[in-house]
N, C-alpha and C positions, 0 to 999 in steps of 0.2 A: 270290505263288506258295505252295501247301502244299509241306509237305515230300515227299507222294506224288507231286507235279506235277513238281518237281527230278528225283525218283527216272526218270520217266518219258523227261523230256527228256537226261537221262544217258544212258539205254539206247537211245533215238532218235538220239542221236549216234554210239555205238559200231557202232550198225547202218548207218549210213551210212558210217562209216569201214569195215566189212566190206566194203560192197558196192562202194565205190570200190576196196577191195584187190584184190577179187577181178574186178573189171573190168580192172584194170590188168595183173592176172596173166593175164589172158584175152588183153589186147593184147602182152604179153611174148612169150606161147607162138605168137601169130600170127605174131609179127615175125621170132622165132626161124627159124621155117620160111622165110619169106621171104629170110632172110640166109643161110640154111645155116648156122646157127651152132649152139653146144654153149655152154653154161652149165654151169660147175664152181663149185661152191659151197663153202667151208669149214665144218667142223663147228660153229663157232663164230660163222656167220652169224646174222642175223635167222629167226626161225621160219619167217615166210613168204617170205624168200628161199630157204630151204632148199627149200621146198615146188614152187618152179619150175626145180628144178635136174636137169639129165640125169645128173650125177654129184655124190655130196656124199662127202666124204672128208677124210683128212688131206693133208697138204703131198705127201708119199708117191705116195699113189694118185692124187693129183689130177695131179703131174708124170705119171707114166704115162699117164692120160687124155689128157693134154694131147700127149703123143707119139704115141700112136695114132689120134688122131682124124681122121675125114676131113672133117671139117667146114671150111670155108671161113674161119668167124670162132670164134674163141674169147673167150667171155664169162668172163672171172676176179672171181668176188666172194669177194675175200679182200683180201688188202694187194700192197705194189705189189711186195716179191722175188717171189711167186707170180707174178704177171704176165710178170715178167720170166724167169722159168724157163720159161714156156710158151712163150715168144718165142723162148728159147734153144734149145728142142727144135725148134720149128715155126716157124721163120723166114719160112716160105712162106705163113704164116696172119697173117689181122688179130687182134691181141691186144688186147682192149678189157678196161680196170677202170674199172666205172662210176664210182668216186670216187676221183680221182687222191690226194686229200690221205690217203688209208687207207694209212698207213706201217707199220712196225715199229720201236720204238724200240730192240730187240736189235739189229735189221739195221744200225741208226746208231751202234752202239757199236764196229763194228770199219770202220776204214778201209783201203783196200786198200793204200796206202802203208806203213802199219803194220804189216798183216801181210805184207807181202815183207819189210820189214826185219827182221821176227822171224826169217822164213825164213831170212833168210842169216846170222842170227846163231845158226841151228841147222841146219848143212848137212846133219846126221845124221837129220832129223825130216823126215816127211812132213805135209803140211798136211792137215786134213780139217776141211772147213768144214759147219757145219751150213746146211741149205738156205735157213736164215734169215738169208741173208747177202746183197749186193748182188751184181748179175752181176760186178763190178770185183773184189770179194773171191775170187768163184768163180774166175774168171780167173787169179788167182795160187796156187790151190789144187792139189793133187793129186786128191782127191777130195771129193764131196759127201757129205751124209746129210742124214737127216732124224730124228727122235725113235724113228721104227720101227726104223730098221737103223743107230743109229748104232753100236750094241756090235758087229755083223756086220761092217761096214765098218772099224771100227779094227782089230777082230782080221784082216780079211784084207790090210789093206797091209802093203807089204815092209819094214817098218821097227819096232824096238822104242821107237823113239822118235816121238809122235805130237804134234803141235802142231794142239790142237783149239781152233777159233774158232767163234763167239762164245762161247756161253752156259758160262760156269764150274759151272753146278749139272748140266747136262746131261755136261759132262766129269767131274766129280767121279762120277755114276751110272757111265757109262763106265770110269773108272779102277777102280772097285770091280769089274768083270765081266771085263777082261781083265788078261793079265799082260805091260803094257807100260807105258813112263815117259808117263805123260800131262801135256804142258804145258797148262794153260788160261789162257784169255784170260779178260778179267775181266768180259765181257758177262753180261746176264741178261734176263729177263723181266720186266717190273713187275709183270704180273699175277699169273705164278707167283711172283714172289719175295716178292710181299706175302700170300701163303698161309702162315700160321705153324702150329707144332705146336699151340698153344693153341686155334687155329681149327677144328684137326681133334678136341681133346679135347673141346671145347663141344658141336660136333656129335655127338660120341659119348655123350656124357651124354643129348641129345635122342633119340638113336636107337642104342641101346645094342647092337641085333642087325645092326646095318650093318656091311657089310666097307667097307675104304676102297680106292677105285681113284683112284691119284694118278700124274699127270703127270712123266715125267723132267724136265722145265722147273725141279720145285718143290726147294725146299730139301731137303738131307740129312736134316733132324730130322723133315719132313714125310715123306720116303719111308721112313724107319725106322718109321713108323707105319700104313704102305699095308700091303693084303693083296694088291695086285696094283700093278704099277708098267707102266703100259703108255702107246702114244701114243694120239691119240684114236680111230683105228680100231682099235686094241687093247683098247680100251676097250668097244667093242659086244662084242667077243669073251669078254671077261672075263663081262660082265653076263650074257650066255647061257650061257655055260659053269658058272659059279657056281649051287650050289643056293640061296645066298643070295637075300633077297626085297627086299632094301634096301641101299643102297649110297650113301656119301659120295662125292662126285666133287670130286677134289682139281684142278680145272682151269677152264678159261674155262667161265662159265655155261651159253653157248650148248651146249655140249656134252648138257646135260640132257637137250635137245627130242629129236634122233637118238637117244638112249639110249630115252627113254620112248616112243617109235613102234618102235622094235626090241623091247623087251621090256614091254608096255604092263601084263603083270600083277606089273609088279616097280615099285618106289617108288626115286627117286633126288633126292639132297639137295648141293646146295651147302654149302661149311663155312660157319663161323659169320658170317663177312664174304664175302658174294657176289662172286666172283671175276668182274671184267668189263673187256673189252678195247675201250676206246672204239674204235679205229680197225676194228674187227671190225664195230662196231655203225653204220657210217658208210653202208654201203651199204644202198639203199632198191629197192623194186619199181619205184618212178617213176626213181630212176637206172638200173637195167637196161632199163627199156623207151625212155629216151632214150640209152642208150647205142649200143643196136640200131637205133635211128631213125637217128642222126648218125652211126655209126661213130667214136664218139669217147668219151671218151679214150682214145689208142691208147697202149700200150707196146711201146718198142723198143729194142733194144740195139747200141751201134756194134759192125760185122761185125769187128772184131779182139779186141774183150772177147768176143764172142759165141762166138767159134770156141775162144778159149781156155776158155772157161767151160763150153763144150759139153763137152769132154773130160774134166773134172771131173765133169759130171753123168751123162756115159755110164758113166765106170767105174764110178759108184754102181749105175745100173740095170743094168750088165752080171753085176752080183753076185746079182740075182735080188729 
């Protein structure tokens, strides 16, 4: 086989895959209507999964959509704690997580019994738990927060001491923004923790005119180099509002897709080492279709835990 024939064969395979992808996406939309379902997709998901979303966003935006939806079925294309949060807010809905193995290492770094013990040891502190936690941890918390509203929530709580669970990097950022004592848990997001200042500096050499947008789950050394520190939804605002035309985006690389869609006239780059969350990439179109067809896998939360966790989530949402 000649080189030209090999190239043509590879193009044919890619074309067939794209056709299959389009056909599956069409079936997903049809099945979604039959099930009276809504598809919520996090910004870090695969592009083809983002394309079939009713709503794409960060954990705060998707939590709000889960709370207000009138659909009977919620398909959450994200990780396990996100689907749990949707069920906490909408226990009368069927909540599906197309890939049950899609977990969050950071959420696993905080155990509810350990958080309850730390709370007892700090009776004058309020517990603010990042939404990247299990339902059981939320149930022993006073407030939840997301990266978009962590500073706002921490300022609002009626205590000068806050036990912030589980992300030490987000806790450090919050501490720099509020006049309160922040007791930081020791957890972290491996994807963001692995982004270093050197990665940003190397990217700046390649793109000297680029502004840096960093997620607050990044290390302090990375945030110190950032022009904008934003949650994923905030990154869209930063890119649209800035006169810059090039951006280095210090977060999971899936974020480059919605950024490019929102501002096609601008260019977006990952740091020198592309940050990938393997859990966020587990969800595929085929798995979304299977979930809609079978109404499995379902995510639920025991009622006692759900009710207590709901208080922390509702106190967050009440802040606007």
